[in-house]
C-alpha positions in Angstrom: 386.7 109.4 117.4 387.8 109.0 113.8 391.4 109.0 112.7 391.8 110.6 109.2 395.1 109.2 108.1 397.3 110.8 105.6 400.9 110.7 104.3 402.8 113.3 102.3 401.0 113.8 99.0 397.6 112.7 100.3 395.0 115.3 99.2 391.6 113.8 100.1 391.6 114.3 103.9 389.5 117.5 104.2 386.4 116.2 102.4 386.8 112.9 104.3 387.0 114.6 107.7 383.9 116.8 106.8 381.9 113.7 105.9 382.7 111.9 109.1 382.1 115.1 111.1 378.7 115.5 109.4 377.9 111.9 110.4 378.6 112.7 114.1 382.2 111.8 114.5 385.1 113.8 116.0 387.5 113.6 113.0 391.2 113.9 114.0 394.0 114.7 111.5 396.6 111.9 111.8 399.8 112.1 109.8 401.9 109.0 109.4 404.7 110.8 111.2 402.5 111.1 114.3 402.3 107.3 114.4 405.9 106.6 113.5 407.1 109.0 116.3 404.7 107.7 118.9 402.8 111.0 119.2 399.5 109.3 118.3 398.3 105.8 119.2 395.7 104.1 117.0 394.2 102.5 120.2 392.6 105.9 120.9 390.4 105.7 117.7 387.2 103.9 117.0 387.7 104.2 113.3 390.5 104.8 110.8 390.3 106.1 107.2 393.2 106.1 104.7 392.6 108.9 102.2 393.3 109.4 98.6 396.1 111.2 96.9 399.7 110.5 95.8 401.8 109.4 98.8 405.6 109.3 98.0 404.6 110.3 94.4 403.5 106.7 94.0 407.1 105.8 93.1 406.7 102.3 94.5 403.3 101.8 92.8 400.1 103.4 94.1 399.9 103.1 97.9 403.2 101.0 97.9 405.5 103.5 99.6 402.8 104.2 102.2 402.2 100.5 102.9 406.0 99.9 103.3 406.2 102.8 105.8 404.0 100.7 108.0 405.4 97.2 107.2 409.0 98.2 107.7 408.5 100.1 111.0 408.0 97.9 114.0 405.9 100.4 116.0 403.6 101.2 113.1 403.2 97.6 112.1 402.2 96.5 115.6 399.8 99.4 116.0 398.0 98.7 112.7 397.8 95.0 113.4 396.4 95.6 116.9 393.9 98.1 115.5 392.6 95.7 112.8 392.4 92.8 115.3 390.1 94.7 117.7 386.5 93.8 117.3 385.2 97.3 118.2 387.2 99.1 115.4 386.5 99.7 111.7 388.5 101.0 108.8 387.9 102.5 105.3 390.5 102.9 102.5 389.6 105.1 99.5 391.7 105.4 96.3 395.3 105.5 97.4 394.1 104.4 100.8 392.4 101.4 99.1 395.7 100.5 97.4 397.6 101.0 100.7 395.3 98.8 102.8 395.3 96.1 100.1 399.0 95.9 100.6 398.5 95.6 104.4 396.2 92.6 103.9 398.6 90.4 105.9 397.7 92.5 109.0 393.9 92.5 108.4 391.9 89.5 109.5 390.0 88.0 106.5 391.7 90.2 103.9 394.2 87.5 102.7 392.5 87.1 99.3 392.1 90.8 98.4 393.5 91.7 95.0 396.3 94.2 94.3 395.6 97.3 92.3 397.6 97.9 89.1 397.8 100.3 86.2 394.6 101.1 84.4 394.0 99.4 81.1 393.8 102.8 79.4 397.4 103.4 80.5 396.4 106.9 81.8 395.0 108.7 84.8 391.2 108.5 84.8 389.2 111.3 86.5 385.4 111.1 85.8 382.0 110.2 87.2 381.3 106.5 87.3 378.2 104.5 88.2 378.4 101.8 90.9 376.1 99.1 92.2 376.3 98.3 95.9 376.5 94.5 96.3 375.2 92.4 99.1 378.2 92.2 101.5 378.8 92.3 105.3 380.4 95.8 105.1 379.2 97.8 108.0 379.6 101.0 106.0 377.3 99.8 103.2 374.5 98.4 105.4 371.1 98.9 103.9 372.5 100.2 100.6 372.5 96.9 98.8 371.2 97.2 95.2 371.6 100.9 95.0 372.8 102.4 91.7 374.8 105.5 92.5 377.1 108.0 90.8 380.5 108.6 92.3 383.8 110.4 91.5 386.8 108.4 90.3 390.4 109.7 90.1 393.2 107.1 89.8 396.0 105.8 87.5 396.3 102.4 89.1 392.8 101.1 89.9 392.5 97.8 88.1 391.9 95.0 90.6 394.5 92.2 89.8 393.7 88.7 91.2 396.4 86.0 91.3 394.6 83.9 88.7 391.2 82.9 87.4 390.6 80.5 90.2 391.3 83.2 92.8 388.9 85.6 91.0 386.2 82.9 91.0 386.6 82.2 94.7 386.3 85.9 95.5 383.2 86.1 93.3 381.6 83.3 95.3 382.5 84.9 98.6 380.6 87.8 100.2 383.6 90.1 100.1 382.9 92.0 96.9 381.1 95.2 97.9 381.0 97.5 94.9 381.0 97.0 91.1 381.0 99.4 88.1 377.8 99.4 86.0 376.9 100.8 82.6 373.9 103.0 81.7 371.7 100.0 81.6 372.5 99.1 85.2 374.6 96.0 84.1 378.0 95.1 85.6 380.6 96.2 83.0 384.2 95.8 82.1 383.9 98.2 79.2 385.7 101.5 79.1 384.8 104.2 80.1 381.9 103.0 82.3 384.6 100.8 83.9 387.5 103.3 84.0 390.3 100.9 84.8 389.4 97.5 83.3 388.8 95.7 86.6 387.4 92.1 86.1 383.7 91.7 86.7 383.5 95.4 87.5 385.0 94.9 91.0 385.9 98.2 92.7 385.2 97.7 96.4 385.9 94.9 98.8 385.3 94.1 102.5 386.4 91.6 105.1 384.1 88.7 106.1 383.2 90.5 109.3 382.6 93.8 107.4 384.7 96.0 109.6 387.3 96.9 107.0 386.2 98.2 103.6 388.3 99.4 100.6 387.1 101.1 97.5 388.8 102.8 94.5 386.2 105.6 93.9 385.7 108.6 96.1 382.4 108.7 98.1 383.7 111.7 100.2 383.7 113.9 97.1 380.0 113.4 96.4 378.4 113.4 99.9 376.8 116.8 99.3 374.1 116.8 96.7 375.5 120.0 95.2 378.9 118.3 94.4 377.3 115.9 92.0 377.3 116.8 88.3 373.5 116.2 88.2 371.0 115.4 91.0 367.3 114.8 91.4 365.6 117.6 93.3 364.4 115.3 96.0 368.0 114.8 97.2 367.9 118.3 98.8 371.3 118.8 100.7 372.5 115.3 101.4 373.6 112.9 98.6 373.2 109.1 99.1 376.9 108.5 99.8 376.5 110.3 103.2 374.5 107.2 104.3 377.9 105.3 104.3 379.4 107.6 106.9 376.2 107.6 109.0 376.2 103.8 108.9 379.6 103.9 110.6 378.2 106.0 113.4 375.1 103.7 113.8 377.4 100.7 114.0 379.3 102.2 116.9 375.9 102.9 118.6 
């Protein structure tokens, strides 16, 4: 069972639920009010995905209000911490869900060194197609996808990965936690706009935990899981686009 988590202002939950359903999950709509009121318990789910959108209008920074609704509520904080500490659970955060989970890193084992996500260098909302390279990482969602160069949708105003300092960035680069990077049309990692839409250092746009159970990414794989939703596609793709592999990987991991 997959919990598709949303808060007021989230708008990416339907595509996300479709992708997990297509991969063999039973996707369940979970609003934050369900957790805060005790109507829904995270212990009932194998997986959890925090979707993209604009919770609380992003008034406390992208994902900030959403993260604080967890951190400042005892029931929610305990439920999320217990979920992340289980060894049979996994989680995904996309776009605003990525920003939100990055602010919950104190609850997620191994996520202590994740960056924060701050305003794009362009000072504007960026909605476009980007190219990514899948890095070698322990992420259970990206298993077998290492080295792939794939198009993906991006739509964010605060997607720049901000590390504490240069030493922090270097230590993360030498770890296995960097999962996705922006590349240019030569296949090279890039910091140049617009191939890198937000100015993230070393093209970093996806991270995972050392055990690979929790993965966060700024771009939207759920928007391009069907071949027909890509701006261009080779004919051999047929119906399924490569990003559907990510959702199927989650189902394989659960057995």
